[in-house]
N, C-alpha and C positions, 0 to 999 in steps of 0.2 A: 637457450630456449626462446623460438622464434616466436614473435608477434600475437596476440590471441585473435582472431579473428572477429568472435562476437562475445566480445564482453558482456558482462550480466551491468543488469542498473546500478549496482552496489558498487561492483568494480567505476565501471565509468563516473557514478559521482565521487570516489576518491579524487582520480583522476583530475576533476574536476574541480573538486577543491582544490587542492594542490595549483593550479594553476589560477585560481582566484585569490592565494595569496599572493604569486609572484608577482600578479599583475599589480596589485591593492599595494606591494612593496616599490614599482616599477622596476621591477628588474626583468630583464630578456631572457628570452629562452636557453640563449649562447651563458649566459654567465650564470645560471644556474646549469649547465652543462659543465661550465668550467671548474666552478664550485666540486661537482662530483666527479671530475675527472671523465668527463662521457661526452657524447655528441646531439648536438640540438634534434636529432630524430629518436635519439630515446629519451632524451625528454616528455618530446612530442607524446611518445608512444605511451610514457608514464601519465601525461595531462589527458588524456583518451581514455585511458583505461586500458590501454593491448599491452600492454608491461605493467609485471605488477614494482614493487617498491617493497625495500625493506624500512622497518621502522626506525632503525638509526636514520636512515639517510630522510625519514620522514622527518625527523627534529632537528639534523643537520640543516634542510632547507630552512625550516622553519625560523632557526636563528638569524639565518644569513635574509628571511622578510621578516626580521622583525614582529613577530608572531609570537606574541606574552600569552594570547590568550589557553594556558595551562589544559584546561578541557578539553577544549578542541579538538588539540594535539593528542591527545590519552585517544578519543575519540575516533580520529586518522589511524592513528596505530593499530587498535584494537579491529579496526577495518581491513587493514593490509597484514594484520596475522591469521584473516580465515581462509581458509583456499578451496577451491571446491572439491567433493567429496565427504565432504564434511557435515553435512545435512541432511536431513533427508528428501529435502526436493530433488537435489542432486541425482535419485534414481531413476527420476524421468526426465534427464538432460540427454535429449536424442526421441524424445518419444512426443513429447508438450511444447509448445512452438513457447523459446525463450520468453516473450511478458507475462506466462502466467508462470513461471519460476523465481519471477523477478516478484512478484506480488507476495507469493509466499516469503520471500525472500525481508521485502522488505515489512511486514507484519510480524516475523519472527524475533527483526531487533527492534521494535518501536515499544516507547513505554507508554505512551497513551495512543488510542485508534480512536476518530471519530469518521462516523459515513455519514453523508446523505444519498437518499437511494427515495427514486421518484415512480419506478414505473415496477419494479421487482423489489424482492427482500433480497437482502444484504448478502453476499456471498455467506459470510460466520456463522452466518442462521439458517439457512438453506437444509433441505430435507433430501434425502440421496431423492427420492420421486420425484418432487420441486426440481430440483438441479436439473435432473434426467430429462423432464418436459421444456425446458431452456435450451438443455444441447442437444434435443428432439430437433427443437423448432428453427435452426439456426436459415439463413438464407441457402447457403449451398449443405445441402445433406452430409453427417458424418458419415463415416461406418460405424454399425452396431461395434466392434471391440474400441473405438475411441471416443464415443460417448459413456462409453463404460470407467473407461479411463481421464475422462474428464472429473464424471462424477467420485471414483475416487480418491484423488488428485483433492475435489471441492471436498471434502472428506475429513481428511487430512489436515488440510490447513484451517478447519476447528477446533485444532490440539491445540492450536494458539492460548486457544481460552480454558484449557484444561485446569495448569495449574493454579495453588492459591497465591502466588505471588505475581499472577497473570495482567498483564497491563490491563488499564481500565479501556474498556469501550465503551464508546456513547454513542449509537446511532439512531437516526431521524429516517423516519421511513413516514413518505404520505399513504394519503388512503386511499389514493388509487392503487398503488403497487399493495394495500393488505387486501381490495375489492377483484383484483385479478385470480382471475379461474385455473391459470395454467396448472395443465393436466387433470383438469375437472374437478369437480368437488370438492371430492373425497381427496385428494392429493393439495387443494385447496385450503381447505379443515384443518389436514392433517398438519400443515407450514404454520400457520395463522395457531393452533396449540403449543407446538414448538417453538416458535416467538414468544408466548407468553411463560413457558417453560426454561428459554435462555433467561431471560428479562427477569429470569425472579433471580438467576445468580447475582452473587453480590459486589460482583467487578463489572456488571452490563449492565448501560441501562438503555431504553426504548424509549422512543419519543415518535408521539403520530401526530402528524401535521395535517385538520381537517380541510374536507370540501370546507365546509361554513369561515376558515378564516380569509380573512379580509384583505392578510397583507401578500403582493405578490412577491416572491422570491425569485429570482430565476439562477435554477438548476434544475436542466433539462438532463442534465448525462448524469450516473453517478460517478457521487466524489469522494474519495479514501484520504483523510488524513492521516498522516503516519508520523506523531511523534518522537525526538529521537534524545537520546541523552543527552546532547544540546542542542539549543533550536536553534545552530545553523544549518542543522543539518535535518531537519524536519523534510518529509516527502510527501510532494498530493500525484496522487494516481486521478487520473479521470478515463472513463473505461467511456468507448465509443462502438458504434456497432463493428466495426472493422479492424478493432486494436483499443490500443489506450496509449496513453503519455504520463511519462513520469515531468512535476515541474516539481523545479525547489530554488528555482531566482528569489532574492529578498521581496520584493515585490511582491512575487507570484506567493509566494506562502502568506505573503501579510493579507493580501486580498481572499484567499479562501478561508485565513482564519477568522476574517472578518463577515463574511457570507457565511459561515458555519453559526456564528454570534448569530447573525440575527435571524437565520433560520430557526436555530433553540429557542429564541426568545418565541415567536409566532407556534411552536408546537405546544401541547401539554404537557403538562407537568408527565413524569412518571407513574403514578398514580394512577392517571387519569387515562393515560395511552393502555392501561393491561385495561381495564375496566371496556375501552373504548372497542379495542383487538379481541377481546369476548363476546363483543355485543355482534361483530360483522363475522363471528365463526359460528354463532348462534343461530344466526340469516342463512345461515349456507347452506 
């Protein structure tokens, strides 16, 4: 099977974690290739996510790398068992940009989700009309059919919150995002009412940072932090106007955990936040 031209973010992450284990053990790609009776090029392709790797090989490499973290090894093996076509977002492959699919994949496998938004409502909480207004206002005007596909896809992402045992979602939203009137007053009011409905779910928590907050918090881009079954596999997604980035180094994860913790402490509590959103909705 030829190498993948465009591995998913999760496939690339599996390869990256195998490379980290090898480097921590002080082993070379040549030594790893020798263990698996293959060549360095294949090890390079495995570690870049361009070639899949079997569970048996992961366990052999883990022993060779002297990794005794069974939870991490099991999580990596679970990632290796996944395949394209297995999940709902694969229906959109070749239709939407890979970054859209990578976000849904990340949310699906998360055991906890934390987000911070300063200008827009989190995607998991958006209504169809609100999402349509956002996609209709992008810098490069999109065809009507692509806008509808993006809206449909965003709505389907929200099924991650539907199950009784779904991952807990903690969202911090700045007052500025709540007061934006994307799509007009009617759309904005319906969006706030929907946020209040979602916030009433047992596994969803919404906190608001009001304009009156005296703490400056440097969060200018949307931040999505997905907790994994083992903390080493946590992932941060940073959205920017022309794309997004996935972060996974230990230092980056620690920084964003601390940033979100600080942001939560500066926000209103959950009940105060609901009342705050209700007040803004009444003013529209």
